C-alpha positions as CSV (number, residue, x, y, z in Angstrom):
1,M,-28.1,129.7,-96.6
2,V,-25.1,127.5,-98.0
3,K,-22.7,128.6,-100.5
4,K,-20.8,126.4,-102.5
5,V,-17.5,127.7,-103.8
6,S,-14.0,125.6,-105.8
7,A,-11.2,125.5,-104.2
8,A,-9.5,128.4,-107.0
9,Q,-12.8,130.9,-106.2
10,L,-11.4,129.7,-102.7
11,R,-8.1,131.4,-103.3
12,K,-9.7,134.5,-105.3
13,E,-12.8,135.2,-102.9
14,L,-11.0,134.1,-99.4
15,S,-11.3,137.4,-97.9
16,S,-14.7,138.2,-98.7
17,L,-16.3,134.9,-97.7
18,L,-14.4,135.0,-94.8
19,V,-16.3,138.6,-94.2
20,Q,-19.9,136.5,-94.9
21,V,-19.1,133.5,-92.5
22,A,-18.0,136.0,-89.7
23,A,-20.3,138.8,-90.4
24,N,-23.5,136.7,-91.5
25,G,-23.3,133.4,-90.3
26,R,-23.1,131.9,-94.4
27,Q,-21.7,128.6,-94.3
28,V,-18.9,127.8,-97.5
29,I,-18.8,124.5,-98.6
30,I,-15.5,124.0,-100.2
31,E,-15.6,122.0,-103.7
32,K,-13.0,120.3,-105.9
33,R,-13.8,119.0,-109.2
34,G,-17.3,119.3,-107.8
35,K,-17.1,117.0,-104.9
36,P,-17.2,118.9,-101.3
37,L,-13.7,118.7,-99.6
38,A,-14.2,121.1,-96.5
39,A,-16.2,124.0,-95.1
40,L,-15.8,127.6,-93.3
41,V,-18.4,128.2,-90.9
42,G,-18.3,130.7,-88.3
43,V,-16.6,130.0,-84.3
44,D,-20.2,130.2,-82.9
45,A,-21.2,127.5,-85.2
46,L,-18.4,125.5,-84.4
47,E,-18.4,125.9,-81.0
48,L,-21.8,124.1,-81.1
49,L,-20.7,121.5,-83.2
50,N,-18.2,120.4,-80.4
51,Q,-20.2,121.1,-77.9
52,R,-22.8,118.8,-79.2
53,Q,-20.1,116.1,-79.6
54,T,-18.7,116.2,-76.3
55,T,-22.1,116.2,-74.4
56,S,-23.4,113.0,-76.9
57,A,-21.2,110.3,-75.5
58,D,-24.2,107.9,-75.6
59,P,-24.5,107.0,-79.2
60,Q,-28.3,107.8,-80.2
61,G,-30.4,106.5,-83.1
62,A,-29.1,103.6,-84.8
63,L,-25.5,103.9,-83.8
64,A,-27.5,103.0,-80.1
65,L,-28.6,100.0,-81.4
66,A,-25.4,99.0,-83.7
67,G,-23.3,99.9,-80.0
68,A,-25.7,97.5,-78.5
69,W,-25.1,94.5,-80.6
70,G,-21.0,94.7,-79.2
71,E,-22.1,94.8,-75.7
72,L,-24.1,91.9,-75.5
73,K,-22.8,88.4,-74.7
74,E,-23.3,85.7,-76.8
75,R,-25.9,83.7,-74.6
76,E,-27.9,87.2,-74.5
77,M,-27.5,87.7,-78.1
78,D,-29.2,84.1,-78.0
79,A,-32.4,85.1,-76.4
80,V,-32.7,88.8,-77.9
81,L,-32.6,86.6,-81.9
82,A,-35.3,84.4,-80.0
83,D,-36.9,87.0,-78.9
84,V,-37.3,89.0,-82.1
85,N,-37.8,85.7,-84.3
86,A,-40.9,84.7,-81.9
87,E,-41.9,88.2,-82.7
88,R,-41.8,88.0,-86.5
89,G,-43.2,84.4,-86.9
90,G,-40.6,81.9,-86.3
91,A,-40.9,79.7,-89.4
92,A,-40.6,82.9,-91.6
93,C,-37.5,84.0,-90.1
94,R,-36.0,80.7,-89.9
95,E,-36.8,80.3,-94.0
96,G,-35.3,83.5,-94.3
97,K,-38.6,84.7,-95.5
98,G,-39.1,87.6,-92.5
């Protein structure tokens, strides 16, 4: 479970929170004026996060699609858009209805 604390509360309870994070795997969100600012996580969780970032050099999901547009040459993009337009019914897309 994630615990939320204010920056002021963090100053008062840092030692206790560190024990909770290190020993129990608890995650702590630090907020300032009610907005998330930072997080305390255990070393294992941080290593896992870093490992995921380094092993996932290829974008996934929507990011992959967005990145793919940047690699297309203009003629290739025209062909892709023509295919999409044809699949959606042609005229409806050209008229802004698709």
